[in-house]
C-alpha positions in Angstrom: -17.1 -4.1 -5.1 -14.3 -1.9 -3.7 -11.2 -2.4 -1.7 -9.3 -0.4 0.9 -5.5 -0.5 1.2 -3.4 0.5 4.1 0.4 0.4 4.5 1.6 0.3 8.1 5.2 1.3 8.9 5.7 3.3 12.1 2.8 1.6 13.9 4.8 -1.7 13.7 7.3 -0.5 16.2 4.9 -0.8 19.1 4.8 -4.5 18.4 8.6 -4.8 18.5 9.2 -4.7 14.8 12.6 -3.2 14.2 13.4 -1.2 11.1 9.9 -0.1 10.3 9.5 2.1 7.3 8.8 5.7 8.5 6.7 7.0 5.7 5.2 4.4 3.4 4.0 5.5 0.0 1.5 3.3 -1.8 1.2 3.3 -5.6 -1.4 1.1 -7.5 -1.0 0.0 -11.1 -3.8 -1.5 -13.2 -3.3 -4.7 -15.3 -1.9 -2.7 -18.2 0.8 -1.1 -16.0 -1.0 2.3 -15.9 -0.8 4.2 -12.6 -4.2 4.0 -10.9 -5.3 7.5 -10.0 -7.2 7.1 -6.7 -10.6 6.5 -8.3 -13.4 5.2 -6.0 -14.4 2.5 -5.9 -11.6 0.3 -7.1 -13.0 -1.4 -10.2 -12.8 -5.2 -10.5 -9.6 -6.3 -12.3 -5.9 -7.1 -11.8 -3.7 -4.7 -10.0 -0.1 -4.4 -8.7 0.6 -2.6 -5.5 4.0 -1.0 -4.8 5.0 0.2 -1.3 8.0 2.4 -1.2 9.6 4.8 1.3 9.7 8.5 1.0 13.1 9.7 -0.5 14.0 6.0 -1.3 14.1 5.0 2.4 13.9 1.3 3.2 12.2 -0.6 6.0 9.6 -3.1 7.0 6.0 -2.5 6.1 2.7 -4.4 6.5 0.3 -4.0 3.5 -3.3 -4.7 4.3 -6.0 -5.0 1.6 -9.6 -5.2 2.5 -12.4 -6.2 0.1 -15.5 -4.2 0.8 -19.1 -4.1 -0.4 
């Protein structure tokens, strides 16, 4: 089973969200704290997802996680 992740920043402005993060960056870590290197599909397990802004920028972001077949 896999998962798709999406971080929305700029698209939130069209819904009236002020201060949306301009360039969201997503980093995934496995249960042991090791950075997950974009392997497909995402293997079952425990993960931590960090969303940050480019150049340490800050703002509002919506993180979506979809479980797939």
